[in-house]
C-alpha positions in Angstrom: -0.6 -14.5 17.7 -1.9 -16.0 21.2 -5.9 -17.1 21.1 -5.9 -16.9 17.6 -6.2 -19.6 15.2 -4.3 -20.7 12.3 -5.5 -22.2 9.4 -3.7 -24.0 6.5 -5.7 -23.6 3.2 -3.1 -23.3 0.5 -2.3 -20.0 -1.2 -3.4 -22.2 -4.5 -7.0 -22.6 -2.8 -7.6 -19.1 -2.0 -6.3 -17.7 -5.6 -8.9 -20.5 -7.4 -11.6 -19.1 -5.3 -10.8 -15.4 -5.9 -10.5 -16.4 -10.0 -14.2 -18.0 -9.5 -16.0 -14.3 -8.4 -13.4 -11.9 -10.3 -14.5 -10.4 -13.0 -13.6 -6.9 -14.5 -11.6 -4.8 -12.2 -10.9 -5.2 -8.3 -13.6 -7.2 -6.7 -15.7 -5.6 -4.2 -13.8 -6.6 -0.9 -15.7 -3.7 0.9 -18.8 -5.5 0.3 -17.6 -9.0 1.5 -18.0 -9.6 5.2 -17.7 -13.6 5.6 -16.5 -15.1 8.9 -12.6 -14.8 10.2 -11.5 -18.0 9.5 -8.4 -17.9 11.0 -4.4 -16.8 10.4 -2.6 -17.8 7.2 1.1 -18.1 7.3 1.1 -15.3 4.8 3.5 -12.2 5.2 4.1 -8.8 3.1 7.8 -7.6 3.7 8.6 -4.0 3.9 9.9 -4.4 0.5 6.4 -5.1 -1.1 7.9 -9.5 -1.3 5.3 -11.7 -0.4 6.0 -15.1 1.4 3.8 -17.7 2.0 5.0 -20.8 4.8 8.3 -18.9 4.8 9.2 -19.2 1.0 8.7 -15.8 -1.5 5.9 -15.9 -3.8 7.5 -16.3 -7.2 4.5 -15.5 -9.3 3.5 -12.4 -9.9 0.1 -13.3 -11.3 -0.4 -15.0 -8.2 1.0 -11.8 -6.2 -1.6 -9.6 -8.0 -4.7 -12.0 -7.2 -3.6 -12.2 -4.0 -3.3 -8.4 -3.6 -6.8 -7.9 -5.5 -8.5 -9.2 -2.0 -6.4 -7.5 0.1 -8.6 -5.5 3.0 -7.5 -3.7 6.1 -9.7 -3.6 9.2 -8.6 -1.4 12.1 -4.9 -2.3 12.3 -5.6 -5.9 10.9 -4.9 -7.1 7.3 -7.2 -10.1 5.8 -7.6 -11.8 3.0 -11.0 -11.9 1.8 -13.4 -14.0 -0.5 -17.2 -13.8 -0.4 -17.1 -17.0 1.9 -14.0 -16.5 3.8 -11.5 -14.2 5.8 -8.1 -15.2 6.6 -5.6 -12.8 8.5 -2.0 -12.5 7.3 1.0 -10.3 8.4 2.2 -7.0 6.8 5.3 -5.6 8.0 4.5 -2.1 6.9 2.8 -1.3 4.1 1.4 -3.7 2.0 2.0 -2.1 -1.5 5.3 -0.1 -2.9 5.1 2.3 -5.1 7.9 1.7 -7.8 7.4 4.6 -10.0 5.6 7.6 -10.6 5.0 10.3 -13.2 4.3 13.7 -12.6 2.3 16.2 -14.7 2.3 20.1 -14.7 3.8 22.0 -11.8 2.7 24.0 -8.8 -0.4 23.9 -7.7 -1.4 22.2 -11.1 0.6 19.0 -10.6 -1.1 15.9 -10.7 1.5 13.1 -9.3 0.0 9.1 -10.4 1.8 6.6 -8.8 2.3 2.8 -9.7 2.6 -0.2 -7.2 4.9 -3.1 -7.5 1.2 -5.1 -8.0 0.2 -3.0 -11.0 -2.0 -0.2 -8.9 -2.0 3.1 -9.9 -3.4 6.0 -7.7 -3.2 9.7 -8.5 -2.2 11.2 -5.4 -4.9 14.1 -3.7 -7.3 14.3 -1.1 -8.7 11.1 -1.9 -5.2 9.6 -1.9 -2.9 11.5 0.3 0.8 11.4 0.7 2.6 11.1 4.3 5.6 11.2 5.7 6.6 9.7 8.9 10.2 9.8 10.4 11.8 7.2 12.6 12.2 8.5 16.0 15.9 7.0 16.5 17.2 8.1 12.8 14.9 10.9 11.4 14.5 8.5 8.4 11.7 9.6 6.7 9.0 6.9 5.5 6.9 8.3 2.7 3.6 7.0 1.5 0.8 7.1 -0.6 -2.8 5.2 0.0 -3.3 3.4 -2.9 -7.0 2.4 -2.1 -9.5 1.4 1.4 -6.9 2.2 3.6 -4.2 0.3 1.6 -1.1 2.4 1.2 2.1 2.0 -0.2 5.5 2.9 0.7 7.3 5.2 -1.5 10.6 3.5 -2.6 13.8 5.4 -2.6 14.2 6.3 -5.9 10.9 7.7 -6.2 10.7 9.7 -3.0 14.4 11.4 -4.1 12.4 11.9 -7.5 9.7 13.6 -5.6 11.6 15.8 -3.6 13.6 17.5 -6.2 9.8 18.6 -7.2 9.2 20.0 -3.6 8.1 23.2 -3.3 7.9 25.8 0.4 4.2 26.2 1.5 3.2 27.4 4.7 6.4 27.1 6.5 6.4 23.7 5.2 8.8 21.6 2.2 6.3 19.7 0.6 4.4 18.5 -2.8 1.3 19.2 -4.7 -1.0 16.8 -6.4 -4.5 17.4 -7.9 -4.3 20.9 -5.7 -3.5 19.6 -2.2 -0.3 20.3 -0.2 1.4 17.5 1.4 3.9 18.0 4.1 7.0 16.7 4.0 9.2 18.3 6.5 9.1 21.8 8.0 10.8 24.1 5.4 13.7 25.1 8.4 14.6 21.8 8.3 15.4 21.8 4.6 17.7 24.9 5.1 19.9 23.3 7.8 
């Protein structure tokens, strides 16, 4: 990115700073507005793998820690502590929903998603499901909101399971959760 600084704090250094302020639950990143310190050579791949300096971060605990201080502002993603904010690259969504649990049926159904970093979210008004389609291939890309503007790409096996739970409603094939209907595809396209 031209015109932006690149910083070189270590991943361990950021993790240490987070550990010093983190208590129970997720840190209140929505309350933190520290100065921007530049971009960090950290990337989250579409499959949810985190990379630092081009190398995958293999320690799940470290990835979980970084995910807890992730913040989205506009179209950009940042790791935020009370004293610094660094930009990172996210190829698609920062999380991957790797499983879900369905309780109930129809309008009473509740879908609870779990991500690869251990977050969970109950799909509903505050955690909507959306599906986009690749313009070239028509391939669906399903997402669920996890927290504070941070979405999870729903993995393929979970999406296929979701399709099995889908129903038609007002011209759409989609899913119910927490009393809300989430359209996936026009119902007529399911009949083709």
